[in-house]
N, C-alpha and C positions, 0 to 999 in steps of 0.2 A: 648689399641686401641679398643679391642673388647667391653669393657664396655662403652666406649665413643660412639660407634656405636649404642649400645642398648639404651643409654640415648637419642641420637638424635631421634631414632625411637619412643621412648616413648613420647618425647616432641611433636613430630609431631602428634601422635595419640591423645594426650591430646588437642592440639590446634584444631585439626579437630573435636574432640568431643565437645569442647566448642563452636566452630563456628556453628556446627549443632544445639546445644541446643539454642544458641542465635538466630539463624535464625528461629527455630521453635517458640520461644517465640514472636519474632517480628511479624511473619505472623499470629500467633494465635491472637495477639492483633488486627491486621488488620482485621481478620475475625470478631471479636467482633465489631470493629468500623464500618465496612461495614454494619453489621446487625442493629446497632443503627441508622446509617445514613439512612438506608432503611426506617425505621419508620418515622424519622424526615422529609425526603423528601416527603413521601407520604402525610403527614399532611400539609406541606408547599405548595405542588403542589395543594392540594385541596383548600387551602386558597387563593392562588394567581391566580390559573387558573380555579377553580371551579370543578376540577376533579383530582383524583390521577393518576399519570403517571404509566403505566405498566413497570415492570422491570423483570429481569431474576432470581430473588431470589428463586422462586418456581421451581419445577421440570417441565421438558418438558411435555406438555399436560395440566398441571394445570394452566399455564400462557399463554394460547392461545391469541395471539395479534390480531387475525382476519385479517391478512394482506394477506393471501393466498400465501405466499412464503416460506412455511415451508421446502420444499425440497431444497431450496437454502440457508437456514439458517444454519450456522455452529453449530455443536453439542457442541462446547466449550462455547456457550452463556449460556446453561443450565448445561453443564457438568463440570464446574469448581468446584473443591472440596473445600467445606467450612465446617469446623467442626460444626458450629452452624446450618447450613442448614440440615446436616445429623441428628442433634439432634431434628429437628422439631421446631427450634426457630422461623422460619418465618411463621408458621401456623396461629398464631393469627392475623397477619397483613393482611391476604388475604381478609378480608371484605372490605378493601379499594381498592382492585384490580379492575380495569375497563379498558376495551379496549378504548384507546383514541389516542391521537397524532394528532388531527385535527389542533391544533395550529402550526404555522410554526416556532415559536420562543419561547423558554422557558424563564421563568423569570430569570434563572441562566445564560442565554446566553447574549453576548454583543449586544447592540442595536445601536452601533455607525453607522454613515453613510457608512463607508467602509465595514461593516459587513452585513448590511441589505439592501443595495441599490438594490440588485437583487429582493427583495420582493416589493419594491416600484415601480420599473419599470416593474414588471411583466415579467422579462427576465428569462426564464427557461432553457436557453442554457449555456453551460460551457464558462468560460472566456478563450479566446484563443489569444495568442500573435503571430502575423504573421510578418515575415521579410524575404525579398528575397535577395539572394546573387548571383551575383552582381545585383545592382538595375538598371543598365544602359545597360543591354544585349539585348535590343530590343525585338523582338517578339518571341525569343526562348522560347520554352515550358519548364518550370522549372520541376525539379525533387522534389517531395514533401517528407518532412521528418517530422514525428510526434514524438514529445518528451513527455514522460510521467514521472512525478516525483514520488518520494517515499512517505512514510508515514510522516505526519506532515511537508510537504513541499509545494511548489507551482511551477508555471512556471518560477519563478525567478531563480530556481536552474539551469535552462538551459539558460535563457536570460543573466545571469551574468557570465556564464562560456563559453558556446559554441558559442553563437550568434556573439560575437565580435572576435572570434579566428579562423575563417575558414582559412585553410592553402592555400597558394598561388596556388599549383596545382589544388586544388578543386575549386578555384575561377573562373577558366576558364569554368566551367560548372555551369549553373544557377540552384540554389536551392531555394526552398521556405520552410522556417522553420515554423512549427506550434507547439508552446509550449502550452500545455493544463494545466489549473487548474482542477484537477480531482473533481468530484462531492463531495461536502462537504469540500473542501479545497480552500485556496486562495480567489479569488474573485468570484468563482463559487457558484451556488445555494447550500444551505444547508437545504433542506426540512426536516422537522421533521417526515413526514409520509413515508420517504424512509428508507429501510432496508440496503441500501448501499451494495447490493449483487454484485457479479462479473458481473452478467448479466446486472444489472442497470448501472454499470460503463461503460460497453461496449456499451450499447444502447445510453447513453448520448454522448459518443464520436462519434458515428455514426450520431446522430442528430445535433451535434455542429460542427463537423469537416468534416467527410467524405462526407455527403450529401450536406451541404452548399457550400463547396469548390469543389464539383464534382471531388473527387479524384478517378481516375481510376487505379493509381499505386502509391505506396509510400514506403518509408523506415520507420522503427520503431526503436526508441532509448528509453530505459527505465532504471530506477534506482530503486532498492529495491522492494517495494510493487508494483510499476508500472510495473515491469517485468511480474507479474502474469497477469495483465490486458492486457499487450502488447501481450503475448503469446495467450491469449484467442481471442483477436482482430485479430491477424495474422492468427489463425486457421480458423476464420470465413471468412477472406478475403485471403485465401491461394493462390488464382489465381492472386491477385493484389499486394500483398506485395513483395517487392524486396529483402529486407534483414531485419533481426531483430538483434539488438545489445542489449544485456542484461548486465547491470552493477550491480554486487552483487545480483544476483537473489536468493530469498529464495526458496530452492528446497529440497524436501524429496521424495525419491521413494515411489510411492503409492503401499504399500504392503498389507494393510488391511483396515478395516473400521475405525480403530482408528487413521488414519493419522492426522485428525484435532487436536486431543489431543497431538499427537507427535509434531506437529508444535508449539503448544502453549508452550510445555515443552522445546523445543529446542531453540526457539527464544525469549521466555519471561518466562523462568522458574523462580521459586521463589528463587532468589539469592540476597544477600546483596551487593555483590561486583562483578564487578565495579559499580560505582554509576549509570551509564547509564542503566545497566542491572537491578538494583533495581527499577529505575524509570519505566522501561518497565514492570516489574513484577507487580508493584502496579497498573499501568494504564490498564493492560490487565486482571488482575484477580479480581479487586475490582471495580465493577460498580459505587457504590455510593461514594467511596473514590475518584475515578477518576473524578466524577462529581464535587466533592467538590474542587479538585485541579483546574479544569477548571473554576469554579465559582470565585476562588480567583485570578487566573492568567489571563485566557483568557478574562473573562468578564471585567477585569480592565486593559487590555493590554495597553491602552493609558497612564494610570498613570505610569505603569512600564516602558514604553518606555521613558517617560519624565524623570524619575529618572535615567535610564541608560544613557541617553544623558547628564545629568548633571554630573554624576559620571565619564563618559569617555571623556567629553568635545568634543563630536562628534555631528555634525549636523544631520548626517544620520547613522542609525544603520545598522549593517551587515544584509543582507537579510535573513540569516539563523535564526537569532534571531526573526526577524519580522514574518517569516513564522510559527514559533512554536505556535503562538497564533491564526492563521487565520483558525480556525475550531470551531465546536461546540463539546461538549462531545458526543452527539448523533452520529454525523458523524464520529468522530475518533473511538469511541467504536465499532460501527458496521462495519466500514471498516477494522479494525484490525481483527475482528473475522470472518466476512463473506468473506473477500477477502484473507487475509493472511492465517488464519487458515483453512477456508473453501474452498478456491480456489486452494490451493496447490495440493489437491487430484485429480484435473482435469488436472494438467500440463502434465502428461505423455501422456494422450490422445491428448491434443493439440499439443504437441511436435511431436508425431507420425504423426499427420496430416501434419505438416510442413515438416517432413522428407520425407514423401511420395510425397509431392508436390515439393520437391527439393529447398525449400527456404533456403537461406544461413543464418545460425544462429551462431552468435559470442557472446562469454561470456567474460567479463572483470571483474577480481576479485582482490582485495588487499589481500596480504598474512597475514596482521595484522588485518583483519576485525574481531571484536568481536561481531558484531550484526548478520551477516550472515557468519558463519564459513567457512573456506576454503574447508572443506569436502563436503559442499553443491555443489560447482561447480565440484569437483572431482566425486561425485556421478552422477551428470548430464552428465559428460563426459563418465562415464562408461556405463550409460544407453543409451546414444546417442553418439556413437563414432564420428559421422560426425560433431559434434559441434566443432567450433574453440575456443580454450581456451587460454586466455592471462592473466597470473598471473603478477601483478604489485608488485614488492618488496617494503617493508617498507611502504605500503599504507593500510589504514583502510577503513571503510565503506564510508567515505566522501572524504578523501584525495586521493582515487583512481581517483577522478576527480579534486577536489579542490587543487590548488597548482601546478597542471600539466595540466592546461586547454589547452595549445597549443598542447602538445603532444597527449592529448586525442582527441582533435578535428582533428588533422592530421590523427590519426588512423581511425577515422570515415570517413574521406574523402577517404582513401584508400579502406575501406570496401564498401562504396557506389559506387565508381568507378568500382571496380571489380565485384560488384553484378549486376550493371545495364545491362551489355551486356548479362550475363548469364540469368538474369531474363527476358529480352525481348524475348529470344528464348524459355524459359520455358513457359511464358504466352501465346505466340503464339501457342505452342504445346498443351497446355491445352485447349485453345479455339477451337482447331480443333477436339478434342475428342468428342465422343457422350456424351450428358448430362447424360443419364441414367447410363453409365459406371462410371462416376464420382460419382454418388449417391451411387452406390454399394460399392465403396471403401471408403466412408465416414463413420467413426465410428458413432454408434447410439447416443452416448453421444453428439458428436458435432452437429448432426442433431437436437437433442432435444434442445440443447443450442441455436442454431441459428434460430430455428423456422422453419426449412425446413423439408421436408418429405423424 
């Protein structure tokens, strides 16, 4: 029995060692491939666009992009470890470096009507899907609910799940749902000169939703990456937001300046398995390999969609498949780093603002989530005990909503109903306070972020 136990341990150590060695070899190859593609793309960009596109293969300071948003750019853009970069492999290619980005569409991006119609119409506002429930409730003033989707998704994530499943008790109250395609995703603009920072995402929601629809109060519902944007937006409008519901929020307590790197390692660490984790690693660590993947898949999404329709004998594909290609590499790459990796470090300050303002904050998480582990919401609960935490058994990052749409929407209805009365009293009390007192209690970071003094 004793030798058998030793044999099992020895086999596990051997398997672990082999996996580590194989993982090292695979990612070392990707390091080399990304370096080669860097040179190739610089040359091809110069041929097709007349200038080489700037990239993050050089160290911070050597690759100044001249966009004036350095303080909002995540350190993971330049700080991703690459063996060949550390050996100085990229040095000879710097003669092609130039600050550019004036073109709104790369030659590697899709140019179909659905992907570039915002360029032709000059529409620089986000795409918003609006629906009121119920539609025949007369002149009653609706309660507004803003929905923000996650990474590589769109407003369809909400229109296909929540919009048609409002529970009967909630239907007695009039709601106006506003599902947003975030900047760079779905049918929203995908400008190449944008860095897709957290601040840019929030400002675009202001310009496209809050100001045009004149929202004086609203609820927020967000999933995954959208949770970071939702918390930032709620902190800026802490006197107007009634409730914030976060589904699978990526959260790490902000303990030091290395939080951005911790986020990248936690949510997109270099792993071969599961397959989705490997895909996240490749697309988050390798700028040029990721661009190549987008060139092969996103640029040719119409062809792939036709092939899938023929193989599955379906007239319409699932919205999740369609949404995967509705972005550019530039928008996805920068949103991943500047919102997920760079934005998480601000969440503690934003959440503290919401706590002081008395905003109801609810978190829903699946216990089988492999993208945002369960310990993220546990850490959030420990840091902010007032947060209402609801763990869904046998649910992962998407099935926490998909497959249980009615139950999820019913829980939202209860959150909104319970929050409305409390929020009305809180907003009235806040409005009665002296403005200067409010400013003194607002963290400096939030003041800087919102542009107030």
